[in-house]
Every structure is written in structure tokens, then in C-alpha cells.
C-alpha positions in Angstrom: -15.0 -21.1 23.2 -18.6 -22.1 23.1 -20.4 -19.7 20.8 -23.6 -21.6 21.4 -26.6 -18.9 22.8 -29.6 -19.5 24.7 -31.8 -16.7 24.2 -34.3 -18.1 27.0 -34.8 -16.7 30.5 -36.0 -19.9 32.8 -37.6 -18.4 35.6 -40.9 -19.9 37.5 -44.5 -19.5 36.9 -44.7 -17.7 39.9 -42.0 -15.3 39.4 -42.8 -14.3 35.8 -46.6 -14.1 36.9 -45.6 -11.3 39.5 -43.9 -9.7 36.7 -46.4 -9.5 34.9 -47.9 -8.1 37.8 -45.7 -5.7 38.3 -45.4 -4.1 35.0 -49.4 -3.9 34.6 -49.3 -2.3 38.0 -46.5 0.5 36.9 -48.3 0.9 33.5 -51.5 2.0 35.4 -50.0 4.3 38.1 -46.9 5.9 35.8 -47.2 9.5 34.6 -45.3 9.0 32.0 -47.0 7.4 28.8 -44.5 6.0 27.0 -43.0 3.9 29.8 -46.8 2.9 31.2 -47.0 1.7 27.1 -43.7 0.2 27.2 -44.5 -1.7 30.5 -48.0 -2.6 29.6 -46.5 -4.4 25.9 -43.9 -5.8 28.2 -46.6 -7.6 30.1 -48.9 -9.2 27.5 -45.6 -10.3 25.4 -44.2 -12.2 28.8 -48.1 -12.7 29.8 -48.3 -14.9 26.4 -45.8 -16.7 26.4 -46.5 -17.9 29.9 -48.0 -21.7 29.9 -51.1 -22.0 31.1 -51.9 -23.3 34.8 -53.6 -26.7 36.0 -55.5 -27.3 38.9 -53.0 -29.7 41.0 -54.0 -33.0 40.6 -55.5 -33.2 37.1 
């Protein structure tokens, strides 16, 4: 049995950015301050892990 574990989730940059945007939108418009805080915290953590996008052709 293979017991190795890969904790990295691999998704395209654009999809990850969409997730960040949705979390931030939820945090801005949520009436539940605890969930809003959690969403913003998660968005910030994910955004920090996203590599910078380089302009095409560089």
C-alpha cells in the first residue's frame, strides 16, 4: 500500500484566482463576521501562494 501523501492541490492559476475572488466577495458581503473573517483569511493565504503572473512573451 502506498502511504505517500501529496498535500498540494494543483489547479490552474486562473481557477485559483477565481477562488480567491469568490472568497473575498463573500467576506465583503457576509452578515456573519466569523465566516467573513475565515473567508478573508483563506483568500489571503491562497493569494500568497499564487505565483506572480508574467506578461505573455517575457
